[in-house]
C-alpha positions in Angstrom: 66.8 74.9 102.8 69.9 72.7 103.0 70.7 71.0 106.2 74.1 71.1 108.0 75.1 68.3 110.3 77.7 67.4 112.9 79.2 64.2 111.6 80.6 63.2 114.9 77.2 63.2 116.7 74.9 62.8 113.6 72.9 65.8 114.7 71.4 68.4 112.4 72.8 71.7 113.6 71.0 74.1 111.2 70.1 74.9 107.6 71.2 77.3 105.0 68.5 79.2 103.2 69.1 79.2 99.4 67.1 81.4 97.2 65.3 80.3 94.0 63.2 82.2 91.5 60.0 80.6 90.2 60.2 82.4 86.8 56.8 82.5 84.9 58.5 81.4 81.6 61.7 79.7 82.4 60.7 77.7 85.5 62.8 77.4 88.7 66.0 79.4 88.4 69.1 79.0 90.5 70.7 82.2 92.1 73.5 82.3 89.6 71.0 83.0 86.9 69.6 86.2 88.4 71.5 87.5 91.5 74.6 88.7 89.5 72.3 90.9 87.4 71.0 92.8 90.5 74.1 92.7 92.8 75.0 96.4 92.2 71.5 97.7 92.4 69.2 98.7 95.3 67.1 95.6 94.4 69.8 93.5 95.9 69.1 95.1 99.3 65.3 94.6 98.8 65.8 90.9 98.0 68.2 90.5 100.9 65.7 91.9 103.3 63.0 89.7 101.8 65.2 86.7 102.5 65.8 87.7 106.1 62.0 88.2 106.6 61.3 84.9 105.0 63.8 83.1 107.3 62.3 84.7 110.4 58.8 83.6 109.3 60.1 80.1 108.7 61.7 80.0 112.2 58.3 80.9 113.7 56.5 78.2 111.7 59.1 75.5 112.5 59.0 76.5 116.2 55.3 75.8 116.2 56.1 72.2 115.1 58.7 71.8 117.8 61.7 72.4 115.5 64.3 74.9 116.6 67.3 75.1 114.3 69.3 78.2 113.2 68.9 79.4 109.6 71.8 80.9 107.8 71.3 83.4 105.0 73.7 84.9 102.6 74.2 88.7 102.8 75.4 90.5 99.6 78.3 92.9 99.8 76.1 95.9 98.9 73.6 95.1 101.7 76.3 94.4 104.2 78.0 97.8 103.5 74.8 99.8 103.4 74.9 102.6 105.9 71.5 101.7 107.3 72.1 97.9 107.4 72.0 97.5 111.2 69.2 100.0 111.6 67.0 98.3 109.0 67.8 94.9 110.6 66.5 96.1 114.0 63.3 97.2 112.4 62.9 93.7 110.8 63.6 91.9 114.1 61.1 94.0 116.0 58.4 92.5 113.9 59.3 89.0 115.3 59.1 89.1 119.1 59.8 85.4 119.3 63.2 85.8 117.7 66.0 84.3 119.8 69.7 85.1 119.7 71.5 82.5 117.6 68.5 81.7 115.4 69.8 83.6 112.5 73.3 83.4 111.0 74.7 85.5 108.2 77.1 84.2 105.6 79.4 86.6 103.7 81.7 86.0 100.8 85.4 86.1 101.5 85.8 89.0 99.1 82.8 91.0 100.5 84.8 93.2 103.0 88.2 93.6 101.4 87.7 97.2 100.5 85.7 98.2 103.6 87.1 95.9 106.3 87.0 98.4 109.1 83.3 99.3 108.4 82.3 95.7 108.0 84.1 94.7 111.2 82.0 97.3 113.0 78.8 96.1 111.4 79.6 92.5 112.5 80.2 93.6 116.0 76.9 95.5 116.1 75.1 92.3 114.7 76.7 90.3 117.5 74.9 92.5 120.0 71.6 91.4 118.2 72.6 87.7 118.7 73.7 87.1 115.1 76.7 84.9 114.2 78.7 85.3 111.0 80.4 82.8 108.6 82.9 83.4 105.9 81.4 81.6 102.9 83.4 79.9 100.0 86.6 80.2 102.0 89.7 79.5 100.0 88.5 81.0 96.7 89.3 84.6 97.4 92.4 86.3 98.8 92.4 84.3 102.0 94.2 87.2 103.7 95.4 86.4 107.2 95.0 90.1 108.1 91.5 89.9 106.8 90.7 86.8 108.8 92.3 88.4 111.9 90.4 91.6 111.7 86.9 90.3 110.9 85.2 88.9 114.1 83.4 86.0 112.4 82.7 82.7 114.1 82.8 80.2 111.2 84.7 79.4 108.0 83.0 77.4 105.2 85.4 75.5 103.0 84.4 76.0 99.4 82.8 72.9 97.8 85.3 72.9 94.9 88.1 71.8 97.3 86.0 69.3 99.2 84.4 67.7 96.2 87.8 66.6 94.8 89.7 66.0 98.0 89.5 62.2 97.8 91.5 61.9 94.6 93.3 65.3 94.3 96.2 65.6 96.8 96.4 69.4 96.3 92.7 69.9 97.1 93.2 67.6 100.1 96.1 69.7 101.2 94.1 72.9 100.8 91.2 71.5 102.9 93.7 70.4 105.6 95.3 73.8 105.6 92.0 75.6 106.0 91.1 73.4 108.9 94.4 74.1 110.6 94.0 77.8 109.9 90.5 77.8 111.4 91.8 76.1 114.5 94.7 78.6 114.8 92.2 81.5 114.6 89.7 79.7 116.9 87.0 79.5 114.2 84.6 76.7 113.6 85.0 75.1 110.2 82.2 73.7 108.0 82.8 71.7 104.8 80.5 72.4 101.9 80.2 70.1 98.9 80.2 66.9 101.0 78.9 64.3 98.5 79.7 60.9 100.1 80.4 59.3 103.5 83.9 58.9 102.2 84.3 62.6 102.3 82.9 62.5 105.8 85.5 60.0 107.0 88.4 62.0 105.6 87.1 65.3 107.0 86.7 63.7 110.4 90.2 62.4 110.3 91.4 66.0 109.6 89.4 67.4 112.5 86.4 68.9 110.6 83.1 67.7 112.1 80.5 70.0 110.5 79.3 69.3 106.9 76.8 70.3 104.3 76.3 68.9 100.8 74.3 66.7 98.4 75.5 63.5 100.1 73.6 64.6 103.2 70.6 66.3 101.6 69.9 68.5 98.6 68.3 71.9 99.2 64.5 71.3 99.7 61.4 73.4 100.0 60.2 74.2 103.5 57.2 71.8 103.4 59.6 68.9 103.0 62.1 69.8 105.6 60.3 68.7 108.8 59.5 65.2 107.3 63.1 64.9 106.1 64.3 65.8 109.6 62.1 63.2 111.2 63.4 60.5 108.9 67.0 61.6 109.4 66.6 61.3 113.1 65.2 57.8 112.8 67.8 56.4 110.4 70.4 57.7 107.9 73.5 56.5 106.0 75.8 58.8 108.1 75.1 57.2 111.5 78.2 54.9 111.4 80.5 57.9 111.3 79.8 58.6 114.9 82.3 55.8 115.7 85.1 57.8 114.3 86.7 59.6 117.3 89.9 61.5 116.5 
């Protein structure tokens, strides 16, 4: 789980669930080492549903500890475009009577819906009725079609980390970040910056009007048993608190 913060208020606003595979021979593997192998098979749907179930279980456990934060999970193109996606989602949610609207958010890749934009738009609207928000992940790395952005009823844009990471010394990356922020504002989307590695990144993002951030400079992804203690220590003191004085 990797935290997301509002740099303007220093509040933790949610976490992204990031899958890892504890391989019996090769140790802990990142998603790039195994998800591409299954992305076109039915196993991708099974894994996707396991992730949603795990996130819902985690929400229940954290709620018992007085922690209520939304969890965002990544949805594969195959799972999103499956004809029974919403139906299967309702079955999963029915197993968790304590589920509250807004507790789960779905992240989809920018290229996920280019071929089936009408169908995916309908699916997103049906998910909205279940209380689920959507983010476009890794924005700026795909086609960035304005028509695509206009027709998909998503709430958030996540700026790809590759642009954010180098924005402090690469004028072109800085211009891309600024352009995405302006685009998000024009389309009334919330914008989140990924790959935020230093408070210097935070200062520049705030100056450009981006308040939400995620990255190693805030916290690396951590196992669930470490998150509650991290959250407590963050709320007491952290290196990002001084950014709250930046009001733009």
